[in-house]
N, C-alpha and C positions, 0 to 999 in steps of 0.2 A: 726130563733124564733123573735117573734114579742117583742119591748120594748115599753113600755105603755108611755116614755118618747117621744118617734118620733113618734107616732101616730095619731096624729093631725096635725103635719107638714105637708109642701109643699114645697120642695126645687123643686132649679134650678141647673141642673148641665151644665155646659158647656164641650164638648167635651165626652158625657157621652158616645159618641161606640171607645172609645181609651184605653187601656190597663187600665191606673191607674182609666179614667171616668169612664169605664166601672164597673171596680172593688168596685168603691165607690156607684155607682150606684143599685149593683145588696146588699151592706150591707144597703145601707139607705130601699130601697126595704122589705130586709128580718126581719128589725129592727120598719118594720110599717107603714113608711111614705110614701105617696106620691112624686111622682118623676116627672117633667120638665125635658125630657132629651130632649138635644139639641147637632146639632153636622152637619157639613157639606151637608151631600147624605142623601138620603130619604133611600136606601135601606139602608144604615147601620142602620137607626131608627130604619125600619121596622124588623130585624133582633135582634134587642136589648128589643123592644117591645116582639117577638116572643118566644125570649130565657126565660123572667119575665112573662108570661102570665098566672103563674098560680097564682102569688103575688096578680093579681086581686089589682094592686096599682101604678101600672105604670099610671100616670096619663095624659100625653100628650108628644108627639113627637112633635119637632118643629125644622126645615132645618135652621141651619142658619150661613151663613157663614161670619165669623169675620176680616178675613184678608186685607179684603178693609177699607176704614177708617169711611165708614157712619154703618157697619155691626152692630155693638153692638144697631143704633137705634132701625132698623129691627127687632131685636130681644127682643128689651123695649117694642116697640107695639102690638108684638104676646104674650109679659107674662102679661101684661095689658089687653090685648082682654079678656085672661082668668077668671080674674078677679078672682084669687085667693090668700089668704094671705101668700104669701112667706115669709117663713121664716127663708130659710136656703140658702145660692149662695156659690155656688164652682164651682170658674174658676179652668178646666183643661183643655182646649183648647188649641193646640199649632202645629200649623203646623209640618211635618215629615222633619228631618231633615239630611241632608247626608253629607257625612267628607269630599266633595272637596266644600261646601261652607266656604272653608278657606278663611284667612286674605285678600288672594290678589285674593281670585276668586268670594266672594259671591257678587251676583248683587244687583240692585237697589231694585228690584221688590223682590227677596231671601229678602233683608233688610226688605222693608216696612212690607212684608205679614206678618212677627216675630213681629215687633214690634205691627204693627194693632192687631195682634190676640192676644198677651201674654199681651202686656202695656197698650194701646190705648184699646180695648171693655174690657179689664178686671173691668180697674178703672172705666170707663163711665155706664158699668152695673151695675157695685157694688152701684156704687155714686144715679144712678137712684133708683136701688133697696131698697138702705136706705132712700131713701126721701119715697118712699112709705109705709117704714116702722115704718115711724117716725110718719107719718100722719096716718096710722094704730094704733100706739102704738104697735106694734109687737118690743120683746125683742131678735130679729136677732142676725143670726151668719153667717159670711161670712170666707171661707178660700179660698186659693189660692195654687196651685199648682205649687210652684217653682223649684228650685235646687241649689243642692250645687255649680252650677256652679254660682252663684249669688257671691261668692266671689275667684272662682277658674278657671282661664281659661280654657278653653273648645277644641279652637282651631276651634270654631264656636264663632263670633264675633258679630253677629246676636244677637244669644241666649243666650249668657252668658250676655248680656249688657240688655238685653229684662227682664232676671230673676233676673238680679241685682237690675234693677228699679221695679219690683214685689214687690222685698224685702223694700224699702222705700216706696210702697204706700201700703204697710201691716200695716205701721206704722206708714204712715199717716192718711189715714181710722182708722185705731184704737182709735189713738189719738181723733179722730174727731166726730167718733159717739160713744165713750163708753158714755158719758154723755147721752146719747139717750137709753141706756141699749142693744146697739149693739156692739158683740165682734168682731173682725178682724182677722183671724189668717194665717198662713201659715204652707204646710210641703214643704222639701225640699228632694226627693228622690235620695235614691242611684245609681245602676246599678238594674235597673227595666225591662227587658227583653219585649219587644211589644209597640204599636204606636209608638214614632220615633224614635224606640230605640231597635235594634235586633241583640243577638247573637248564631251564631250556636254551638254546643257543643264543639267543642276546642277551641274558646273567654268562655266563661261558666268556662269551666274547669282554664283557667289559669287566667280567671277573679277572678276567688272563692278565688285565694290564696293572693289576695289585698283585702281579705276584711275578719277581725276577726272573723264574726260569718260565715264566711265559704262558703259563698252561694250569689249567687245575690238573689235579694228579690224579690218579687210578687206583683199582683196589691191586693192581699187581706193583705197582713200587711203594705201596706198603707192606706188600706179602715178602718182598724182596729183603728191605730189612729185616723186619720177623724174622724171617731162615739164618738171615746175618745175625741177630742178636741168639736167637737161640740155639746158634750153634758153637759147641764147644772148642772148633777148632778157629773160628776166626773171635769169638768174644768170651773165652774162660775168666778170663777178671774183668768183666762188665757185671756189676750188680746194682741194682738201686738207682738207676738211671731214667731218664725218659727223654725219648729224641724225638726232636719235631723231625715230622715230614712233611712237607709243608711246600716246597719251590720257595723256600723265600718266606713268603707268606709274611712270616712272625715280623717279619725287620719294620712292617709298616704297621700303625692303626688302623686296621681295615673295616672295622664294623662301626658303621651309622649310629648315631646319638638318638634313642628311641622317645619316640613322640608318645607321649601321657597326656 
C-alpha cells in the first residue's frame, strides 16, 4: 500500500538485488517511491525489475560495481545523467564474504574490495548526492546498512573494519549535513540470511537459541525500520544514529573465538 509521504520521493539503493537491499527496494516501491536500483550485474537488476513490474514505480536500474576505487564516480555520473531530484540514498551494497577470509588468510584484493564497496564508495556517493540535495534545496535522508560487527569482531577483519568505519561516516555526515536539513542514519542488522550471509536449517535452529526473540531476521524486518528512519513523519528529529535490528542478538557475545 502506498504512503503519501513517499509518493514524490526518488531513492537510490545500492546493492538493491541483495537480500536486505531487495527488501528495502520492495518496501519503498510499495510505499509509492520511485527507485534507482543499483547492483553489479545486469541480470540481477533485470530480475529485480521483473519482480516489481506491477508497481510501475521502478524508475531505473544501473549496473554499478563499487568494489574498485572509482566505482562510485561512475555511479554518480549515471545518477546525475538521469537528472532526477534524489531525496533518499541507501547504501546497502557489500561484497559476499566467506568464513575463510579470516585474519591470517584475507587477501589484499579481498580487503580492498570490501573497503572500497562499504566505506570508500559509501562515503563519496553520499557526499556527492548531498551536494546535489543542497544545491536543489532538498531535505534528504541517507541510510547506511552497517552491522553489529561495527563494534564486535567477526573473524572477518576487512568486513568488521569497514562496518566500524561506516558507523563513523554516518556520524560525520549527520553532523556536517544536518544544518542543510539532511538526516543521516544507519541500521545494524542481526542475523539476516541472504546476500552475504547464509544459513541452512540446522544452523538457523542453533542460531535461534542465541536470539532472545527466537528467530533469525528477515529483509522485511530491516525494511520496515528503514522506512521508519526515512520517514519525516516518524523520525524527523533523528540523525547520526545507528539502530540495531537484531531480535536482541547483540545482548550476547555470540561469535566463537577463531581457530588460527
